[in-house]
Structures are given as structure tokens and as C-alpha cells.
C-alpha positions in Angstrom: 0.0 -0.3 -0.2 3.4 2.3 0.8 4.7 1.2 -2.7 1.7 2.5 -4.5 1.2 5.5 -2.6 4.5 6.6 -3.5 4.1 5.5 -7.1 1.5 7.8 -7.4 3.5 11.0 -5.6 6.2 10.2 -8.0 3.9 10.5 -11.4 2.4 13.7 -10.1 5.8 15.1 -9.2 7.2 14.3 -13.1 4.1 16.0 -14.7 4.7 19.0 -12.2 8.1 19.0 -13.6 7.2 18.4 -17.1 4.8 21.3 -16.5 7.2 23.4 -14.4 9.8 23.2 -18.1 7.1 23.1 -20.6 6.3 27.0 -19.2 9.6 27.5 -19.0 10.0 27.1 -22.2 7.4 29.0 -23.4 8.7 31.6 -21.6 12.4 31.3 -23.4 10.5 31.3 -27.0 8.3 34.9 -26.0 11.5 36.4 -24.6 13.3 35.4 -27.7 10.3 36.5 -29.7 10.7 40.2 -27.9 14.6 40.3 -28.4 14.4 39.4 -32.0 11.6 41.9 -33.1 13.2 44.9 -30.9 16.7 44.4 -33.0 14.6 43.8 -36.4 12.6 47.8 -35.7 14.5 50.2 -37.6 16.1 53.0 -35.3 15.6 56.5 -36.0 18.2 58.0 -37.2 19.7 61.5 -35.5 19.1 64.7 -37.5 22.3 66.6 -37.4 21.8 70.6 -38.4 24.2 71.8 -40.7 25.0 75.7 -41.0 25.6 76.7 -44.6 29.2 78.2 -44.7 29.2 81.1 -47.3 32.7 81.8 -49.1 33.7 85.9 -48.1 35.5 88.3 -50.0 37.3 91.4 -48.5 36.4 94.5 -50.9 37.3 97.9 -50.3 35.0 100.6 -49.2 35.3 104.4 -48.6 36.3 105.1 -44.9 34.2 108.4 -45.3 32.1 110.4 -47.5 34.3 111.1 -51.0 33.9 113.9 -52.8 33.7 114.3 -56.4 36.6 115.2 -58.4 39.1 113.5 -55.9 41.6 110.9 -57.0 41.7 107.5 -55.8 44.6 107.4 -54.1 43.5 110.3 -52.0 40.9 108.3 -50.8 40.8 106.4 -47.5 39.5 102.4 -47.9 39.0 100.2 -45.5 38.4 96.6 -46.8 35.0 94.9 -45.1 34.1 90.8 -45.8 31.3 90.5 -47.5 29.3 86.5 -48.9 31.0 85.7 -52.4 27.3 85.5 -53.3 26.4 89.1 -52.1 28.7 91.4 -53.8 26.9 93.7 -56.2 27.4 93.5 -59.9 30.5 95.6 -61.2 31.8 96.2 -57.7 35.5 96.5 -57.5 37.5 94.1 -55.8 40.8 95.1 -56.4 42.3 98.7 -56.9 44.8 97.9 -58.6 45.9 99.9 -61.2 43.4 102.9 -60.3 45.3 105.0 -58.3 45.2 108.4 -60.7 41.3 107.4 -61.5 39.1 110.5 -60.7 35.5 110.0 -58.6 33.0 111.0 -61.3 30.4 111.4 -58.8 29.8 111.3 -54.3 31.3 108.2 -53.0 29.2 107.1 -50.0 31.4 105.7 -47.4 31.3 102.0 -46.2 29.5 101.0 -49.7 31.0 99.2 -52.3 32.6 101.0 -55.1 31.9 100.6 -59.3 34.5 100.7 -62.2 31.9 103.3 -63.7 32.1 105.7 -60.4 35.6 106.4 -62.0 37.5 108.1 -64.9 41.2 108.5 -66.2 40.0 111.6 -68.3 37.9 113.8 -66.1 39.6 116.8 -64.4 40.1 116.6 -60.8 37.7 118.7 -58.4 38.5 122.2 -58.8 36.1 125.4 -57.6 37.2 127.2 -60.7 36.9 125.2 -63.6 33.2 123.6 -61.8 31.9 127.4 -62.2 33.0 127.9 -66.0 29.6 127.0 -67.6 29.5 125.5 -71.4 31.0 128.2 -74.1 32.3 130.8 -71.4 36.1 130.9 -70.6 38.6 132.0 -67.2 41.0 134.2 -67.2 43.6 136.0 -65.0 44.8 139.2 -65.1 47.3 141.5 -62.9 45.2 144.0 -60.7 46.3 146.8 -57.9 44.2 148.8 -55.3 42.8 150.9 -58.0 42.1 148.6 -60.7 40.3 146.5 -58.0 38.5 149.0 -56.2 40.6 148.6 -53.0 39.6 144.9 -53.2 36.4 145.2 -52.9 35.7 143.9 -56.7 36.7 140.3 -55.4 35.0 136.9 -55.6 31.5 136.9 -57.0 31.5 140.6 -57.5 30.4 142.0 -61.2 32.7 144.5 -62.7 33.1 146.2 -66.3 36.6 146.2 -67.5 38.1 149.4 -69.0 41.1 150.4 -70.6 42.8 153.3 -69.6 45.2 154.9 -72.0 46.7 158.4 -72.1 44.3 160.5 -74.7 41.1 158.2 -73.9 39.1 155.6 -71.6 37.5 152.9 -73.0 34.8 150.2 -71.8 36.3 146.4 -72.8 33.8 144.3 -71.6 30.7 144.9 -69.0 29.2 142.4 -66.6 31.8 140.1 -66.0 32.1 138.0 -63.0 34.8 137.7 -61.0 35.5 133.7 -59.9 38.5 134.0 -57.7 41.2 136.7 -56.2 44.4 135.9 -55.3 43.3 132.1 -55.8 40.0 132.6 -53.3 37.2 131.8 -54.2 35.8 133.1 -50.7 33.5 136.2 -51.4 34.9 139.3 -49.6 33.4 139.4 -46.3 31.8 142.6 -45.7 32.4 143.2 -41.9 36.0 143.7 -42.6 38.5 145.8 -45.2 38.9 143.0 -47.9 42.9 142.3 -48.5 44.2 144.2 -52.1 45.0 140.9 -54.6 47.4 141.3 -57.3 45.6 139.1 -59.4 41.6 137.7 -59.8 40.5 135.4 -62.7 37.4 136.6 -64.5 34.5 134.4 -66.1 34.3 136.0 -70.1 32.7 135.5 -72.8 35.4 134.1 -75.8 35.2 137.3 -77.5 35.9 139.1 -74.3 38.6 137.3 -73.5 39.9 138.1 -76.8 38.9 142.0 -76.2 40.6 142.0 -72.6 44.2 140.2 -73.6 44.4 142.6 -76.6 43.6 145.7 -74.3 46.3 144.6 -72.1 49.4 145.4 -73.8 47.7 149.3 -75.0 47.5 150.6 -71.2 46.2 150.4 -68.1 43.3 147.8 -66.9 41.1 149.2 -64.3 37.7 147.7 -63.1 34.0 149.8 -62.1 32.2 148.2 -60.0 28.4 147.2 -60.7 25.5 146.1 -58.4 24.5 142.7 -58.7 20.8 144.1 -59.8 22.3 147.0 -62.9 21.5 145.0 -65.9 22.0 149.0 -67.6 25.0 149.5 -70.5 27.0 152.1 -70.6 25.9 155.1 -72.6 29.3 155.5 -73.9 31.8 153.0 -74.6 34.3 155.6 -75.0 35.7 159.1 -73.6 38.6 161.2 -74.6 39.9 164.5 -73.3 37.7 166.5 -76.1 34.8 165.5 -74.4 36.2 166.9 -71.0 35.4 170.6 -72.6 32.5 172.6 -72.1 29.7 172.0 -69.8 31.0 169.6 -66.5 29.8 165.8 -66.7 26.8 165.6 -65.1 25.2 169.2 -65.3 22.6 167.9 -67.3 20.2 166.1 -65.8 17.0 164.3 -67.6 13.9 165.0 -66.4 11.4 161.3 -66.0 8.9 161.4 -68.1 7.2 157.9 -67.0 7.3 155.6 -64.8 6.7 151.5 -65.7 6.4 148.8 -63.3 6.9 145.1 -64.4 5.3 142.4 -62.4 8.1 139.9 -60.9 7.7 135.9 -60.9 6.7 134.4 -58.2 8.4 135.5 -55.0 10.5 138.2 -56.3 10.2 141.9 -56.4 8.2 143.8 -59.4 10.9 145.5 -61.4 10.2 149.7 -61.8 12.0 151.0 -64.9 12.2 155.1 -65.9 12.0 157.0 -68.8 14.8 159.7 -69.1 15.3 161.0 -71.9 14.8 158.6 -74.4 16.0 155.6 -72.2 14.4 153.1 -69.8 16.3 153.0 -67.1 16.2 150.3 -64.0 14.7 152.0 -60.8 14.9 150.4 -57.1 12.4 152.9 -56.0 9.1 154.8 -57.8 9.7 158.8 -57.6 7.2 161.1 -55.6 4.7 162.5 -58.1 5.1 159.4 -60.0 1.9 156.8 -60.6 3.6 153.3 -61.9 1.6 152.3 -65.4 
């Protein structure tokens, strides 16, 4: 009876061990499947951010504003790095061979310069040349305190040029503008006595240039300073000793016969003209007793 009982227990234990073994095998299979499945799952690739790096080029730019007419060799440049693809088309990257070129316009600071901004045939900036209109000329003559009206006939003044000879005085040129005196284009200061120049440069027409140069060796050149508003011409172009005979000059006074006012342009004063004798002369005011027509 005991033997039979032990046999039953052994069989039960055997089945139990088989069951445990089966469970272990199943667990092993499941774990293996999970491992294999994980190994076959594609891994996400890490994205690496790449910043594009451009080639840069150093190009010359003016360090400060460049006046028109300045030579390249007199311009202070600095070099600034620009991305190669952002350099403006035509911008100069090398100034070799450009030292004698002249700026045709003002060049802003810190901005690339271009080949079209320069010329090898233009003139450098010149305060006198820049004031000569097309067809006009500039000429220089020697003067003294007398001929230069004590120095008041300076830059910006309008003068009439006279030729003084032994037996006559002639008007050679009228309404001539003085461009400079003693190599200075600064106007005569009103608050102090002007310096007496030794030379002045005149703006003249081609015919006036020839007339003045022809007159210089014939006698003494003198200026008659005129108002900037005086447009009248000389009544007599020549005066000789014969004209001094008789009544003193200025003794005869022509009466004013009429006054005419011409309306000026917007913002400008009306122009007043008086009929004196047989000539209309410009007047700054209306004489007493006259009505403007």
C-alpha cells in the first residue's frame, strides 16, 4: 500500500516538473521573440543641423564720404568681408591700377565702389573750373588797389573792364564776373576791410577774353564795380579829352517822363523802370509825384 502511494506521488511530481519545464520553454520562446522583434525594428536616425558656410571676399569701401573729383590715391579705403554671392555686380574688389582714376560723383562711406564711378580722363575737383559754363572761359589778369576797387572787386563781384590810355578811356567788357581773387573763391567779407589782391580770375565770353587780352598791352586795365541788380549798359563806350571840354559831366539832368512796373515772378519783387530822356533805366523806387503804369 505504501509502495502504491509513493508511485502516485512520483508520477504527480513528474507531471509537475514537466509542466514547469513547458512553462520555462514558453517563456524562453516569448522572450526570444521580443528580443528578435526589437532588433528588427528600424532605429530613428539623429538629424544633424548643418549651417551653410559661404565663401567671403574682402572688398574695398570708402571709410568716409568722398567728394566728387577726388583721386583714388587720395581716398581712404577700408576692407570689409562680403559673402561672395552677395557682392553687387560690377563692384571693385581690387584697386590695382586705379590710383590715378578720379571719382565722377560723391561716394558714400561703407558702400562698395564700381568701375563706372571713376574715370581716367576727368579733371580733378576744381572750384574754378566747376563754375565755368559751356562756351565761357576763365582768364587771369594782374590788378592793384586802384584797378581792383580797393579789393572790393573780389570773388562773386560783377565789374566792367576798362582800358585806360593816355588820350582816352574805353569800355572793353561789361558785366564780367570775378571767379576768384588771389587764388581764393571766398566772397569778400562785409564785416572787415578786404585784402588787396595782386591777381583776379574773370569769367568771360570768348570775345571778351580776346578783347581784354588785346587791350592789356595798350594801356592800364581798371575795373568799374557794379551792383548785382544793375543790368544797364554804358551810355558811352569811349571817353576822350575832347569830351571834357564844355559843360561838366553830370550837369545836365534829364527829367523822368514816365514810370513802368513789370510784375516779378512768384516770390520776386516787381521791376521798376523810369523813362529818362529817350532811355528806360532801372529804378529801385518810384519817384515822388509819379504813378506806376
